[in-house]
C-alpha positions, -999 to +999 in steps of 0.1 A: -417-688+950-411-650+944-389-642+915-372-613+898-391-593+872-364-593+845-353-566+840-366-533+855-341-505+855-352-471+870-365-450+841-348-418+853-314-437+853-321-449+817-329-413+806-298-400+823-277-422+800-294-411+768-325-433+766-354-422+745-391-431+742-405-447+711-442-452+704-453-483+685-486-493+670-504-526+676-487-554+655-457-532+648-423-548+652-398-535+677-372-557+661-373-588+638-354-620+636-319-614+622-319-577+631-287-565+648-290-559+685-284-522+690-305-512+720-317-521+754-355-522+754-378-517+784-416-514+782-431-482+796-466-489+785-482-517+765-474-554+758-449-571+736-447-608+724-415-625+715-421-651+688-408-668+656-421-691+630-411-726+618-406-736+582-444-743+579-453-708+591-465-720+625-460-694+652-440-702+684-445-677+712-416-675+737-432-650+761-455-620+764-441-591+785-457-560+799-450-527+817-416-523+833-402-555+817-372-556+794-364-579+764-336-589+741-308-576+763-289-610+762-280-603+726-262-571+735-236-592+754-234-620+728-230-595+699-254-617+679-285-610+658-319-615+673-332-651+670-368-639+676-392-611+667-406-586+692-441-576+682-464-551+700-497-567+710-512-532+716-502-496+712-470-494+733-444-470+745-409-485+748-378-470+763-347-478+743-311-471+753-282-474+727-259-504+733-228-484+741-247-462+766-261-494+781-227-508+788-215-474+802-245-474+825-238-509+839-201-502+842-209-471+864-236-490+883-222-525+891-253-534+912-271-536+878-247-562+866-254-584+897-292-580+892-288-588+855-268-620+863-295-630+887-321-623+860-303-644+833-298-672+858-335-673+866-344-672+830-321-702+821-335-722+851-371-717+842-365-723+805-349-756+813-378-765+835-402-755+807-383-776+781-385-806+805-423-801+808-428-797+770-410-831+765-438-847+785-466-866+767-490-855+795-509-823+785-515-813+821-477-815+828-470-794+798-495-767+808-482-766+844-447-762+832-458-733+810-477-716+838-448-719+862-425-704+835-448-674+829-454-668+866-416-667+871-414-634+852-437-616+877-436-606+913-469-622+924-462-647+952-496-661+958-518-690+949-543-687+920-540-649+917-516-646+888-534-637+856-522-657+825-526-631+797-523-657+769-552-667+748-560-704+744-545-702+709-513-687+721-510-714+748-515-740+721-487-723+701-464-724+731-470-760+741-474-776+707-509-788+715-542-784+698-565-756+710-592-782+719-567-801+740-557-769+758-593-761+766-600-796+779-568-797+800-575-763+816-610-775+826-594-806+842-569-783+861-598-762+873-615-793+887-584-804+905-581-769+920-547-758+905-562-729+885-593-707+885-612-700+853-632-668+855-647-648+826-623-666+802-594-655+824-569-680+838-557-674+873-527-695+885 
């Protein structure tokens, strides 16, 4: 199933409405939980993880995004504070467009509104599917739900060619499983032919 890479607005269009480039170092926050949503963000170079922590300090990773992907734009429409952190996993360059300029841009380009609605709809659908998978007691079912969710953010429409860029620890944080369980389950999935494990990479 080929899906929409949410959200990829032409960079020249963003700049024409006043967007600017910001460089961030590895581990630097683009925004933190409870910050006000003031910008549309789109990754030009690098990787960003969206996460938060529970009361015991355990990390929960919502997603890892890369080049030409956006994040946090839903909060611009809700006028709410961010419920998550956005942390750079490597040195990154991110385009940011002020909130008012963003709304002016989509008002003048209604096709962007349609694309964004499709993006949000896709996001809700796959998050519901992922929640359903995480409710399962079956570790393999949990992992398959996660892999489908991650693949939905990218344009690859092929079997066992999508590179899952999460570490085993990050997958454990996402699924609520122990790292050892994740490793055993991935090996089982490889044996049944649903994934390829190559040089510690996961291909789905």
